[in-house]
N, CA, C and O of each residue as an XYZ file, in Angstrom:
556
protein
N     267.327    247.577     68.084
C     265.934    247.698     68.435
C     265.086    246.689     67.656
O     264.100    246.146     68.156
N     265.510    246.466     66.425
C     264.751    245.552     65.585
C     264.822    244.113     66.122
O     263.831    243.385     66.062
N     265.965    243.709     66.636
C     266.108    242.376     67.219
C     265.240    242.222     68.461
O     264.686    241.151     68.707
N     265.124    243.281     69.234
C     264.282    243.233     70.427
C     262.822    243.047     70.040
O     262.093    242.315     70.709
N     262.394    243.694     68.981
C     261.002    243.555     68.526
C     260.749    242.132     68.032
O     259.687    241.563     68.283
N     261.723    241.565     67.333
C     261.585    240.172     66.882
C     261.490    239.223     68.073
O     260.679    238.297     68.073
N     262.314    239.455     69.077
C     262.309    238.599     70.269
C     260.982    238.703     71.005
O     260.443    237.694     71.460
N     260.450    239.924     71.126
C     259.159    240.114     71.792
C     258.059    239.407     71.006
O     257.174    238.790     71.599
N     258.107    239.490     69.690
C     257.116    238.810     68.854
C     257.194    237.299     69.001
O     256.173    236.618     69.093
N     258.427    236.782     69.023
C     258.604    235.336     69.179
C     258.107    234.866     70.537
O     257.476    233.814     70.640
N     258.388    235.638     71.573
C     257.900    235.279     72.909
C     256.377    235.332     72.977
O     255.753    234.508     73.645
N     255.791    236.285     72.296
C     254.329    236.375     72.268
C     253.702    235.174     71.578
O     252.705    234.625     72.045
N     254.304    234.771     70.453
C     253.796    233.583     69.749
C     253.971    232.328     70.593
O     253.095    231.462     70.615
N     255.107    232.228     71.291
C     255.343    231.070     72.160
C     254.334    231.024     73.297
O     253.838    229.952     73.645
N     254.029    232.176     73.876
C     253.034    232.219     74.955
C     251.654    231.833     74.437
O     250.906    231.129     75.115
N     251.320    232.294     73.235
C     250.034    231.918     72.640
C     249.946    230.437     72.355
O     248.907    229.812     72.569
N     251.054    229.871     71.865
C     251.103    228.423     71.606
C     250.955    227.632     72.896
O     250.234    226.636     72.937
N     251.631    228.071     73.941
C     251.530    227.383     75.232
C     250.114    227.429     75.769
O     249.617    226.432     76.293
N     249.458    228.575     75.647
C     248.085    228.692     76.130
C     247.149    227.791     75.328
O     246.275    227.144     75.905
N     247.318    227.740     74.012
C     246.486    226.868     73.178
C     246.698    225.411     73.542
O     245.741    224.644     73.639
N     247.951    225.029     73.745
C     248.245    223.637     74.119
C     247.639    223.306     75.467
O     247.099    222.215     75.650
N     247.717    224.219     76.404
C     247.161    223.988     77.736
C     245.641    223.815     77.673
O     245.077    222.961     78.357
N     244.987    224.633     76.849
C     243.531    224.531     76.727
C     243.101    223.250     76.024
O     242.062    222.679     76.357
N     243.890    222.792     75.053
C     243.536    221.584     74.307
C     243.964    220.295     74.990
O     243.628    219.209     74.517
N     244.699    220.391     76.095
C     245.182    219.178     76.743
C     244.157    218.588     77.712
O     244.472    217.625     78.411
N     242.970    219.121     77.773
C     241.927    218.573     78.630
C     241.384    217.239     78.146
O     240.589    216.608     78.842
N     241.796    216.803     76.970
C     241.311    215.536     76.437
C     241.700    214.373     77.338
O     240.949    213.405     77.454
N     242.856    214.455     77.975
C     243.313    213.334     78.797
C     242.435    213.165     80.035
O     242.223    212.042     80.493
N     241.931    214.257     80.572
C     241.003    214.152     81.704
C     239.725    213.430     81.271
O     239.211    212.582     82.000
N     239.218    213.766     80.091
C     238.023    213.066     79.585
C     238.320    211.585     79.358
O     237.496    210.730     79.681
N     239.476    211.285     78.812
C     239.917    209.906     78.593
C     239.885    209.130     79.912
O     239.358    208.019     79.978
N     240.454    209.730     80.958
C     240.522    209.040     82.248
C     239.150    208.902     82.896
O     238.880    207.888     83.541
N     238.275    209.898     82.741
C     236.921    209.770     83.305
C     236.175    208.612     82.644
O     235.466    207.869     83.323
N     236.325    208.453     81.335
C     235.669    207.334     80.640
C     236.270    206.010     81.103
O     235.547    205.033     81.298
N     237.575    205.975     81.277
C     238.225    204.751     81.760
C     237.737    204.402     83.167
O     237.479    203.236     83.465
N     237.611    205.407     84.023
C     237.113    205.168     85.390
C     235.680    204.648     85.356
O     235.335    203.722     86.089
N     234.847    205.244     84.505
C     233.465    204.776     84.387
C     233.416    203.340     83.878
O     232.567    202.554     84.299
N     234.320    203.004     82.981
C     234.387    201.631     82.482
C     234.707    200.638     83.582
O     234.237    199.500     83.548
N     235.500    201.054     84.555
C     235.832    200.168     85.670
C     234.608    199.859     86.521
O     234.501    198.775     87.094
N     233.689    200.809     86.601
C     232.471    200.589     87.383
C     231.586    199.518     86.755
O     230.718    198.958     87.425
N     231.800    199.232     85.477
C     231.053    198.167     84.791
C     231.886    196.887     84.715
O     231.383    195.796     84.985
N     233.162    197.024     84.349
C     233.988    195.842     84.094
C     234.362    195.067     85.355
O     234.378    193.836     85.338
N     234.660    195.763     86.441
C     235.090    195.059     87.652
C     233.962    194.205     88.233
O     234.203    193.036     88.535
N     232.744    194.727     88.405
C     231.681    193.828     88.878
C     231.421    192.673     87.914
O     231.084    191.568     88.340
N     231.576    192.929     86.623
C     231.402    191.858     85.642
C     232.443    190.762     85.872
O     232.120    189.577     85.805
N     233.682    191.151     86.142
C     234.748    190.167     86.367
C     234.569    189.432     87.686
O     234.900    188.251     87.786
N     234.049    190.114     88.694
C     233.923    189.509     90.025
C     232.679    188.632     90.134
O     232.738    187.551     90.720
N     231.561    189.078     89.582
C     230.282    188.400     89.817
C     229.957    187.314     88.800
O     229.360    186.301     89.164
N     230.327    187.494     87.553
C     229.957    186.532     86.528
C     230.924    185.362     86.512
O     232.099    185.513     86.848
N     230.425    184.189     86.119
C     231.246    182.980     86.063
C     230.987    182.260     84.747
O     229.907    182.380     84.167
N     231.963    181.525     84.287
C     231.796    180.698     83.102
C     232.397    181.308     81.851
O     232.851    182.453     81.848
N     232.389    180.514     80.783
C     233.021    180.958     79.535
C     232.287    182.105     78.842
O     232.918    182.958     78.218
N     230.960    182.128     78.946
C     230.203    183.208     78.305
C     230.545    184.541     78.959
O     230.713    185.546     78.268
N     230.649    184.555     80.270
C     230.995    185.802     80.960
C     232.410    186.242     80.603
O     232.676    187.439     80.491
N     233.318    185.289     80.423
C     234.687    185.635     80.034
C     234.717    186.279     78.652
O     235.453    187.240     78.428
N     233.929    185.759     77.738
C     233.872    186.325     76.387
C     233.246    187.720     76.419
O     233.756    188.640     75.781
N     232.150    187.881     77.156
C     231.503    189.198     77.251
C     232.456    190.209     77.892
O     232.554    191.347     77.433
N     233.151    189.798     78.941
C     234.124    190.677     79.597
C     235.229    191.070     78.627
O     235.576    192.247     78.524
N     235.784    190.091     77.914
C     236.883    190.365     76.989
C     236.454    191.304     75.863
O     237.189    192.225     75.507
N     235.282    191.073     75.311
C     234.795    191.928     74.220
C     234.512    193.342     74.729
O     234.873    194.318     74.072
N     233.877    193.458     75.883
C     233.586    194.785     76.452
C     234.875    195.531     76.761
O     234.995    196.720     76.465
N     235.827    194.843     77.350
C     237.111    195.456     77.670
C     237.849    195.864     76.391
O     238.432    196.946     76.333
N     237.826    195.014     75.380
C     238.490    195.331     74.106
C     237.849    196.551     73.448
O     238.556    197.394     72.897
N     236.529    196.656     73.496
C     235.851    197.821     72.926
C     236.229    199.100     73.668
O     236.459    200.137     73.046
N     236.293    199.026     74.983
C     236.673    200.197     75.778
C     238.098    200.626     75.458
O     238.350    201.803     75.198
N     239.021    199.690     75.476
C     240.429    200.015     75.233
C     240.633    200.495     73.795
O     241.386    201.441     73.563
N     239.982    199.865     72.844
C     240.113    200.286     71.449
C     239.557    201.692     71.249
O     240.192    202.530     70.608
N     238.386    201.945     71.790
C     237.790    203.277     71.667
C     238.662    204.354     72.290
O     238.864    205.414     71.698
N     239.176    204.087     73.475
C     240.038    205.068     74.137
C     241.363    205.238     73.390
O     241.894    206.347     73.323
N     241.893    204.170     72.838
C     243.152    204.267     72.094
C     242.981    205.084     70.816
O     243.833    205.910     70.486
N     241.900    204.859     70.109
C     241.629    205.643     68.901
C     241.446    207.113     69.267
O     241.962    207.994     68.579
N     240.719    207.378     70.336
C     240.521    208.753     70.804
C     241.854    209.407     71.151
O     242.090    210.558     70.785
N     242.730    208.687     71.854
C     244.025    209.245     72.255
C     244.917    209.496     71.038
O     245.635    210.495     71.002
N     244.884    208.617     70.055
C     245.728    208.787     68.875
C     245.316    210.001     68.045
O     246.144    210.567     67.331
N     244.083    210.397     68.128
C     243.602    211.527     67.326
C     243.895    212.880     67.971
O     243.627    213.920     67.370
N     244.431    212.878     69.163
C     244.713    214.133     69.857
C     246.042    214.704     69.397
O     246.993    213.964     69.147
N     246.100    216.011     69.288
C     247.303    216.672     68.797
C     248.236    217.109     69.909
O     249.431    217.303     69.683
N     247.701    217.263     71.104
C     248.472    217.868     72.181
C     248.686    216.862     73.303
O     247.748    216.231     73.790
N     249.947    216.732     73.696
C     250.288    215.958     74.889
C     251.177    216.836     75.749
O     252.196    217.352     75.290
N     250.787    216.996     76.972
C     251.534    217.891     77.856
C     252.841    217.241     78.292
O     253.035    216.032     78.164
N     253.711    218.067     78.800
C     255.000    217.577     79.304
C     254.748    216.651     80.493
O     253.947    216.971     81.372
N     255.416    215.529     80.522
C     255.261    214.577     81.606
C     254.100    213.615     81.418
O     253.763    212.864     82.334
N     253.483    213.628     80.234
C     252.320    212.778     79.976
C     252.656    211.302     80.137
O     251.911    210.563     80.780
N     253.767    210.869     79.560
C     254.130    209.450     79.603
C     254.324    208.939     81.018
O     253.869    207.848     81.361
N     254.996    209.725     81.833
C     255.224    209.320     83.228
C     253.912    209.253     83.993
O     253.668    208.296     84.729
N     253.068    210.264     83.824
C     251.786    210.276     84.543
C     250.917    209.104     84.101
O     250.316    208.426     84.934
N     250.849    208.866     82.801
C     250.027    207.774     82.294
C     250.577    206.430     82.760
O     249.806    205.536     83.106
N     251.891    206.277     82.772
C     252.496    205.031     83.230
C     252.218    204.752     84.699
O     251.904    203.621     85.068
N     252.331    205.774     85.537
C     252.047    205.605     86.968
C     250.576    205.283     87.180
O     250.240    204.402     87.971
N     249.697    205.992     86.479
C     248.257    205.759     86.641
C     247.876    204.350     86.185
O     247.152    203.646     86.889
N     248.354    203.941     85.024
C     248.006    202.613     84.516
C     248.655    201.506     85.354
O     248.059    200.446     85.546
N     249.853    201.743     85.847
C     250.496    200.765     86.718
C     249.748    200.575     88.022
O     249.574    199.448     88.484
N     249.303    201.678     88.621
C     248.555    201.551     89.872
C     247.191    200.917     89.624
O     246.717    200.132     90.444
N     246.550    201.254     88.489
C     245.274    200.610     88.172
C     245.474    199.110     87.959
O     244.706    198.303     88.484
N     246.492    198.733     87.198
C     246.731    197.319     86.916
C     247.021    196.537     88.186
O     246.565    195.403     88.338
N     247.771    197.133     89.093
C     248.066    196.476     90.368
C     246.787    196.266     91.172
O     246.541    195.172     91.681
N     245.978    197.311     91.286
C     244.723    197.188     92.046
C     243.764    196.196     91.390
O     243.109    195.416     92.081
N     243.681    196.223     90.063
C     242.789    195.298     89.359
C     243.241    193.852     89.570
O     242.421    192.979     89.855
N     244.538    193.602     89.432
C     245.050    192.242     89.617
C     244.840    191.760     91.046
O     244.453    190.612     91.261
N     245.092    192.627     92.025
C     244.861    192.247     93.421
C     243.378    191.989     93.687
O     243.028    191.072     94.429
N     242.525    192.786     93.090
C     241.084    192.604     93.265
C     240.643    191.254     92.731
O     239.930    190.514     93.409
N     241.062    190.937     91.529
C     240.602    189.702     90.891
C     241.209    188.468     91.548
O     240.522    187.458     91.698
N     242.461    188.525     91.937
C     243.095    187.332     92.502
C     242.909    187.237     94.010
O     242.203    186.354     94.497
N     243.529    188.129     94.736
C     243.501    188.061     96.198
C     242.120    188.402     96.746
O     241.620    187.740     97.655
N     241.516    189.431     96.189
C     240.218    189.883     96.702
C     239.123    188.848     96.578
O     238.383    188.603     97.530
N     239.014    188.238     95.407
C     237.963    187.232     95.244
C     238.262    185.978     96.067
O     237.336    185.304     96.519
N     239.544    185.658     96.266
C     239.878    184.508     97.105
C     239.542    184.786     98.569
O     239.094    183.888     99.281
N     239.751    186.009     99.017
C     239.517    186.347    100.425
C     238.062    186.693    100.715
O     237.535    186.315    101.761
N     237.410    187.406     99.807
C     236.061    187.913    100.086
C     234.974    187.249     99.261
O     233.793    187.528     99.468
N     235.336    186.392     98.346
C     234.332    185.710     97.547
C     233.814    186.567     96.413
O     234.435    187.553     96.015
N     232.671    186.170     95.908
C     232.096    186.833     94.738
C     230.822    187.588     95.109
O     229.863    187.587     94.336
N     230.794    188.223     96.261
C     229.597    188.923     96.704
C     229.422    190.273     96.036
O     230.364    190.850     95.493
N     228.195    190.761     96.089
C     227.854    192.042     95.483
C     228.548    193.189     96.219
O     229.011    194.141     95.592
N     228.618    193.097     97.541
C     229.268    194.163     98.309
C     230.746    194.267     97.940
O     231.267    195.369     97.765
N     231.412    193.142     97.822
C     232.817    193.165     97.425
C     232.968    193.712     96.012
O     233.889    194.485     95.748
N     232.082    193.326     95.103
C     232.160    193.812     93.718
C     231.997    195.327     93.661
O     232.684    195.993     92.886
N     231.098    195.877     94.468
C     230.890    197.329     94.482
C     232.120    198.062     95.015
O     232.551    199.061     94.438
N     232.678    197.567     96.109
C     233.881    198.204     96.671
C     235.058    198.044     95.714
O     235.829    198.984     95.522
N     235.205    196.878     95.118
C     236.304    196.630     94.183
C     236.202    197.547     92.962
O     237.215    198.048     92.474
N     234.993    197.764     92.477
C     234.810    198.662     91.334
C     235.239    200.073     91.679
O     235.895    200.738     90.878
N     234.875    200.534     92.861
C     235.276    201.882     93.284
C     236.787    201.982     93.470
O     237.397    202.984     93.098
N     237.385    200.949     94.042
C     238.838    200.954     94.249
C     239.572    200.965     92.905
O     240.552    201.691     92.741
N     239.107    200.174     91.958
C     239.760    200.121     90.648
C     239.510    201.392     89.830
O     240.315    201.732     88.963
N     238.421    202.087     90.092
C     238.143    203.341     89.390
C     238.884    204.518     90.013
O     238.941    205.596     89.420
N     239.450    204.325     91.195
C     240.106    205.423     91.899
C     241.347    205.974     91.174
O     241.437    207.194     91.032
N     242.304    205.165     90.709
C     243.472    205.752     90.033
C     243.114    206.601     88.807
O     243.623    207.716     88.689
N     242.258    206.121     87.884
C     241.938    206.997     86.758
C     241.119    208.225     87.177
O     241.250    209.289     86.571
N     240.291    208.086     88.193
C     239.513    209.253     88.645
C     240.415    210.311     89.264
O     240.236    211.503     89.013
N     241.379    209.889     90.068
C     242.331    210.845     90.650
C     243.182    211.464     89.542
O     243.447    212.665     89.561
N     243.607    210.654     88.584
C     244.360    211.186     87.452
C     243.559    212.192     86.644
O     244.091    213.222     86.231
N     242.279    211.901     86.414
C     241.421    212.831     85.672
C     241.229    214.123     86.447
O     241.246    215.209     85.868
N     241.047    214.008     87.751
C     240.848    215.203     88.569
C     242.093    216.082     88.556
O     241.995    217.298     88.389
N     243.269    215.469     88.732
C     244.500    216.267     88.732
C     244.792    216.819     87.346
O     245.292    217.938     87.226
N     244.494    216.067     86.305
C     244.719    216.544     84.940
C     243.759    217.687     84.607
O     244.149    218.656     83.955
N     242.529    217.577     85.045
C     241.560    218.641     84.817
C     241.949    219.939     85.491
O     241.710    221.021     84.955
N     242.540    219.835     86.651
C     242.991    221.031     87.364
C     244.173    221.688     86.678
O     244.305    222.912     86.698
N     245.034    220.880     86.072
C     246.226    221.422     85.423
C     246.000    221.918     84.017
O     246.851    222.613     83.463
N     244.854    221.572     83.417
C     244.606    221.950     82.017
C     244.192    223.398     81.867
O     244.276    223.949     80.769
N     243.752    224.023     82.932
C     243.265    225.404     82.816
C     244.328    226.399     83.185
O     244.087    227.605     83.142
């Protein structure tokens, strides 16, 4: 009987730990929402601006965004199961869309404001979908 009580106690602690981890794993959704919002600024900057000054401003802004998000991610204690795969797929799809936007998109559609707006939304889509799905799974 005593072993059964120990097992029940251990299962209770494990369930409590799982619930705490699930509640604290919402940080990744916030991370992705900030990344998506950053795309709404960075993509039009990359498409519309020209010259060396714009390249420096873009690089510095992008470096600040990535550094801030990286520091935020490193300070988190909880990473859910499958985090690496989800993050890899999300970042891979974002990188593909961003590269296609900057290379093929600007060659085909030019540097117009309408294209920059659509490109920003397209590049913000992978992190926004990731944030939405992560937010749903965190509760």
